[in-house]
C-alpha positions as CSV (number, residue, x, y, z in Angstrom):
1,X,0.0,0.0,0.0
2,X,1.1,3.5,-0.8
3,X,-0.1,6.8,0.6
4,X,0.3,8.6,-2.7
5,X,-2.7,9.0,-5.0
6,X,-3.4,10.9,-8.1
7,X,-7.2,10.8,-8.2
8,X,-10.3,10.5,-6.0
9,X,-13.1,8.1,-7.0
10,X,-16.7,8.3,-5.6
11,X,-18.2,4.8,-5.8
12,X,-21.9,4.3,-5.5
13,X,-24.9,2.0,-6.2
14,X,-26.4,3.8,-9.2
15,X,-29.9,4.4,-10.2
16,X,-32.1,5.0,-13.3
17,X,-32.1,8.4,-14.9
18,X,-35.4,8.0,-16.9
19,X,-38.4,5.7,-17.0
20,X,-36.8,3.6,-19.8
21,X,-33.9,2.9,-17.5
22,X,-35.9,1.4,-14.7
23,X,-36.3,-2.2,-15.7
24,X,-32.8,-2.6,-17.2
25,X,-31.4,-1.1,-14.0
26,X,-33.4,-3.5,-11.8
27,X,-32.3,-6.4,-13.9
28,X,-28.7,-5.4,-13.4
29,X,-29.2,-5.2,-9.6
30,X,-30.8,-8.6,-9.4
31,X,-28.9,-10.5,-12.1
32,X,-28.3,-14.1,-11.0
33,X,-30.5,-13.9,-7.9
34,X,-33.7,-15.5,-9.3
35,X,-35.9,-12.7,-8.3
36,X,-39.5,-13.1,-9.7
37,X,-40.3,-10.6,-12.4
38,X,-43.5,-9.7,-10.5
39,X,-41.3,-8.5,-7.7
40,X,-39.2,-6.4,-10.1
41,X,-42.4,-4.8,-11.5
42,X,-43.5,-4.0,-8.0
43,X,-40.2,-2.3,-7.2
44,X,-40.3,-0.5,-10.6
45,X,-43.5,1.1,-9.6
46,X,-41.7,2.9,-6.7
47,X,-39.4,4.5,-9.3
48,X,-42.3,5.4,-11.6
49,X,-44.0,7.0,-8.7
50,X,-41.0,9.3,-8.4
51,X,-41.0,10.1,-12.1
52,X,-39.0,7.1,-13.3
53,X,-35.7,8.5,-12.0
54,X,-33.7,7.8,-8.9
55,X,-32.4,11.0,-7.2
56,X,-29.1,9.1,-6.3
57,X,-27.0,10.1,-9.2
58,X,-27.9,13.8,-8.9
59,X,-27.2,13.7,-5.2
60,X,-23.8,12.2,-5.9
61,X,-23.1,14.9,-8.5
62,X,-24.0,17.5,-5.9
63,X,-21.6,15.8,-3.4
64,X,-18.8,15.8,-6.1
65,X,-19.4,19.5,-6.8
66,X,-19.1,20.2,-3.0
67,X,-15.9,18.1,-2.8
68,X,-14.3,19.9,-5.7
69,X,-14.7,23.2,-3.9
70,X,-13.5,21.6,-0.6
71,X,-10.5,20.1,-2.2
72,X,-9.6,23.3,-4.0
73,X,-9.9,25.4,-0.9
74,X,-7.6,23.0,1.0
75,X,-5.0,22.8,-1.9
76,X,-5.8,19.1,-2.5
77,X,-5.0,18.7,-6.2
78,X,-6.9,15.5,-7.0
79,X,-9.3,15.1,-9.9
80,X,-12.6,13.5,-8.9
81,X,-14.2,10.6,-10.8
82,X,-17.6,8.9,-10.3
83,X,-18.5,5.3,-10.9
84,X,-21.5,3.1,-10.1
85,X,-22.1,-0.6,-9.4
86,X,-25.4,-0.9,-11.3
87,X,-26.0,2.0,-13.7
88,X,-24.2,4.7,-15.7
89,X,-21.5,5.9,-15.1
90,X,-20.5,2.3,-14.7
91,X,-17.3,1.5,-12.9
92,X,-15.6,-0.1,-15.9
93,X,-16.3,2.9,-18.0
94,X,-15.0,5.2,-15.3
95,X,-11.8,3.2,-14.8
96,X,-11.2,3.1,-18.5
97,X,-11.5,6.9,-18.6
98,X,-9.1,7.2,-15.6
99,X,-6.6,5.0,-17.4
100,X,-6.8,7.1,-20.5
101,X,-6.3,10.2,-18.4
102,X,-3.1,8.8,-17.0
103,X,-4.4,7.9,-13.5
104,X,-2.3,5.2,-11.9
105,X,-3.7,5.0,-8.4
106,X,-6.9,6.4,-6.9
107,X,-8.4,6.6,-3.4
108,X,-12.1,5.8,-3.3
109,X,-15.0,6.6,-1.0
110,X,-17.9,4.1,-0.9
111,X,-21.2,5.8,-0.2
112,X,-21.9,3.7,2.8
113,X,-20.9,4.5,6.4
114,X,-21.2,0.9,7.7
115,X,-19.3,-2.3,7.0
116,X,-21.1,-5.2,5.3
117,X,-20.8,-7.3,2.2
118,X,-23.1,-5.0,0.2
119,X,-21.7,-1.8,1.7
120,X,-18.0,-2.6,1.3
121,X,-16.8,-6.0,0.1
122,X,-19.1,-6.2,-2.9
123,X,-17.9,-2.7,-4.0
124,X,-14.3,-4.0,-3.8
125,X,-15.4,-7.0,-5.9
126,X,-17.0,-4.7,-8.4
127,X,-13.8,-2.6,-8.7
128,X,-11.8,-5.8,-9.2
129,X,-14.2,-6.9,-12.0
130,X,-14.0,-3.5,-13.6
131,X,-10.2,-3.5,-13.5
132,X,-10.3,-6.9,-15.2
133,X,-12.6,-5.5,-18.0
134,X,-10.3,-2.5,-18.5
135,X,-7.2,-4.7,-18.6
136,X,-3.6,-3.5,-18.8
137,X,-3.2,-0.1,-17.3
138,X,-6.3,-0.1,-15.2
139,X,-5.7,2.1,-12.1
140,X,-5.2,0.7,-8.7
141,X,-8.0,1.7,-6.4
142,X,-7.7,1.7,-2.6
143,X,-10.7,2.6,-0.4
144,X,-11.1,5.1,2.5
145,X,-12.0,3.6,5.9
146,X,-15.6,3.3,7.0
147,X,-16.7,6.5,8.7
148,X,-19.6,5.4,10.9
149,X,-18.1,6.9,14.0
150,X,-16.1,9.8,12.5
151,X,-17.2,13.2,14.0
152,X,-17.7,14.5,10.5
153,X,-20.6,12.0,10.1
154,X,-21.9,12.0,13.7
155,X,-22.0,15.7,14.2
156,X,-24.1,16.5,11.2
157,X,-26.4,13.6,12.1
158,X,-26.8,15.1,15.6
159,X,-27.8,18.4,14.0
160,X,-30.3,16.6,11.7
161,X,-32.0,14.9,14.7
162,X,-32.0,18.1,16.8
163,X,-33.6,20.0,13.8
164,X,-36.3,17.3,13.5
165,X,-37.0,17.3,17.2
166,X,-37.3,21.1,17.1
167,X,-40.4,20.7,14.8
168,X,-42.3,19.4,17.9
169,X,-43.7,21.6,20.7
170,X,-41.1,22.0,23.4
171,X,-43.2,20.1,26.0
172,X,-43.5,17.0,23.7
173,X,-39.8,16.6,22.6
174,X,-38.6,14.5,25.5
175,X,-41.4,12.0,25.1
176,X,-40.9,11.6,21.3
177,X,-39.9,8.2,20.0
178,X,-36.6,8.3,18.2
179,X,-36.2,5.6,15.6
180,X,-33.0,5.1,13.6
181,X,-33.4,3.2,10.4
182,X,-30.9,1.3,8.2
183,X,-31.3,-1.0,5.2
184,X,-32.0,-4.5,6.4
185,X,-29.6,-7.3,5.3
186,X,-29.8,-11.1,5.6
187,X,-28.9,-12.5,9.0
188,X,-26.3,-14.6,7.3
189,X,-24.6,-11.5,5.9
190,X,-24.8,-9.7,9.3
191,X,-23.1,-12.6,10.9
192,X,-19.9,-12.0,8.9
193,X,-19.5,-8.3,9.5
194,X,-19.7,-5.4,12.0
195,X,-22.8,-3.9,10.5
196,X,-25.1,-4.2,13.6
197,X,-22.3,-3.3,16.0
198,X,-21.3,-0.2,14.0
199,X,-25.0,0.9,13.7
200,X,-25.5,0.6,17.4
201,X,-22.4,2.7,18.1
202,X,-23.5,5.4,15.6
203,X,-27.0,5.5,17.0
204,X,-25.8,5.8,20.5
205,X,-23.4,8.7,19.6
206,X,-26.1,10.6,17.7
207,X,-28.8,10.1,20.3
208,X,-26.5,11.2,23.1
209,X,-25.3,14.2,21.1
210,X,-28.9,15.2,20.5
211,X,-29.8,14.9,24.2
212,X,-32.3,12.1,23.5
213,X,-31.0,8.9,25.1
214,X,-34.2,6.9,24.5
215,X,-34.0,5.4,21.0
216,X,-34.4,2.3,19.0
217,X,-32.8,0.9,15.8
218,X,-35.2,-0.6,13.3
219,X,-34.7,-1.7,9.7
220,X,-36.3,-1.1,6.3
221,X,-36.3,-1.9,2.6
222,X,-35.7,-5.7,2.9
223,X,-35.9,-7.4,-0.5
224,X,-35.1,-11.1,0.1
225,X,-37.4,-14.1,-0.1
226,X,-39.8,-14.6,2.9
227,X,-38.0,-17.8,3.9
228,X,-34.7,-16.0,4.4
229,X,-34.1,-14.4,7.8
230,X,-33.2,-10.6,7.6
231,X,-32.4,-8.1,10.4
232,X,-35.4,-7.0,12.3
233,X,-37.6,-5.3,13.5
234,X,-38.9,-3.7,10.4
235,X,-40.1,-0.1,10.8
236,X,-43.8,-0.9,10.1
237,X,-44.4,-3.3,13.1
238,X,-42.2,-0.9,15.2
239,X,-44.6,1.9,14.4
240,X,-47.6,-0.3,15.2
241,X,-46.0,-1.2,18.5
242,X,-45.6,2.5,19.4
243,X,-49.1,3.5,18.4
244,X,-51.6,4.1,21.2
245,X,-54.6,6.1,22.2
246,X,-54.7,9.3,24.2
247,X,-52.2,12.1,23.9
248,X,-50.4,12.7,20.6
249,X,-47.6,10.2,19.9
250,X,-44.6,11.7,18.1
251,X,-42.1,9.6,16.1
252,X,-38.9,11.1,14.8
253,X,-37.2,8.8,12.2
254,X,-33.5,9.2,11.4
255,X,-32.3,7.2,8.4
256,X,-28.8,6.9,9.7
257,X,-28.0,4.0,7.4
258,X,-28.2,6.2,4.3
259,X,-26.1,9.3,3.4
260,X,-28.6,10.9,1.0
261,X,-32.3,11.1,0.3
262,X,-32.5,8.5,-2.4
263,X,-35.4,6.2,-3.2
264,X,-35.3,4.0,-0.1
265,X,-35.7,7.2,1.9
266,X,-38.1,9.1,-0.3
267,X,-40.4,6.2,-1.0
268,X,-39.9,3.6,1.8
269,X,-39.9,6.2,4.6
270,X,-41.6,9.4,3.3
271,X,-44.3,7.5,1.5
272,X,-44.9,4.0,3.0
273,X,-43.8,4.5,6.6
274,X,-45.3,8.0,6.8
275,X,-48.6,6.5,5.4
276,X,-48.5,3.7,8.0
277,X,-47.9,6.2,10.8
278,X,-50.8,8.4,9.7
279,X,-53.2,5.4,9.7
280,X,-51.9,4.6,13.2
281,X,-52.5,8.1,14.4
282,X,-48.8,8.9,14.9
283,X,-47.2,12.2,14.2
284,X,-44.3,11.2,11.9
285,X,-41.2,13.4,11.4
286,X,-38.3,12.4,9.3
287,X,-34.8,13.7,10.0
288,X,-32.7,14.6,7.0
289,X,-29.7,12.5,5.8
290,X,-26.2,13.9,5.9
291,X,-26.2,14.8,2.2
292,X,-23.8,17.6,1.4
293,X,-23.6,19.0,4.9
294,X,-20.3,21.1,5.0
295,X,-18.9,19.1,8.0
296,X,-19.5,15.8,6.1
297,X,-17.9,17.2,3.0
298,X,-14.9,18.3,5.1
299,X,-14.7,14.9,6.6
300,X,-14.2,13.2,3.2
301,X,-11.4,15.6,2.5
302,X,-9.9,14.9,6.0
303,X,-10.1,11.2,5.3
304,X,-8.3,11.6,2.0
305,X,-5.5,13.6,3.7
306,X,-5.4,11.2,6.6
307,X,-4.7,8.4,4.1
308,X,-2.1,10.4,2.3
309,X,-0.3,11.3,5.5
310,X,2.8,9.6,6.8
311,X,1.7,10.2,10.4
312,X,-2.1,10.3,10.3
313,X,-4.4,11.3,13.2
314,X,-7.5,9.1,12.9
315,X,-10.6,10.8,14.3
316,X,-13.2,8.5,15.8
317,X,-15.8,8.8,18.5
318,X,-17.2,6.1,20.8
319,X,-15.7,2.8,21.9
320,X,-15.0,1.0,18.6
321,X,-12.1,3.1,17.4
322,X,-11.2,4.0,13.8
323,X,-12.1,1.4,11.2
324,X,-9.2,-0.3,9.3
325,X,-7.8,1.1,6.1
326,X,-7.2,-2.2,4.4
327,X,-9.6,-5.1,4.6
328,X,-8.5,-8.6,5.6
329,X,-9.1,-11.4,3.0
330,X,-12.1,-12.6,4.9
331,X,-13.6,-9.2,5.8
332,X,-17.4,-9.1,5.4
333,X,-17.3,-12.4,3.6
334,X,-20.7,-13.6,2.4
335,X,-22.0,-16.0,-0.3
336,X,-25.2,-14.5,-1.8
337,X,-27.9,-16.8,-2.8
338,X,-27.9,-17.2,-6.5
339,X,-30.6,-18.5,-8.9
């Protein structure tokens, strides 16, 4: 490993940009997993409901624009590239462009704060496959450490929760139910990674920082077959459990497992969960994601400079310490079910 890099690469999941992209995108995501077409059509309706376009690519472009300003202000002379797992700009195309631009080694940020197969290892596998497609001259790509407990992630999330709680009358804030949500993953995937442990650490830090120590972690957006065990509880039964008669019941939902307001936030929370809450008589308030918060943008720049330093200072809150820079061979190992 070297600490010298000549480019920065933002690596993300990808999403359709227009209605005609929706089904090809979903087929890319689920290739080899034997997902029934009826299920794909059901998920496609979520995208069509939002105009047939995922907001994720635009949100990543906004983050890149903010990073370019942050890098320039700090004198960090790294060009920024953008590559996706499942839709354009695809990683292989991006790495090919980087090779043609003379990039030999890049440092990458994966758009996930937490360790798991789908949030880290799979991206590393995607990069390796893209490098193989590009062939000779494909750039080497290292990744930045996971940032679940970095103050540059925790502090903006504290601010997001405080802002959401402030929407309630002062006398009702302390009694509000604070739910943190993250994407559910199979139990068999969770068993091989630090996903749950890191989530609990981050939730504790944010709730404590917001002065709201009573909280609960729930999950959302599971997509596997009913026979497969996934992390629970799901947000819907959690809301039903909270619901009761009498005085107004306030629920503040913080999607800590997501760094931007893409479809799983806009549809699964703002549409489905909010609708469930309304039927149950709950007052539902959703906290914002970290997005392009200036402290978060600065954190990414700090992580790059940390990795390029001969004597780095690794910022981390809580008890788990700073995540590792380089993954072990068995890190987040998981064998997905294939059709």
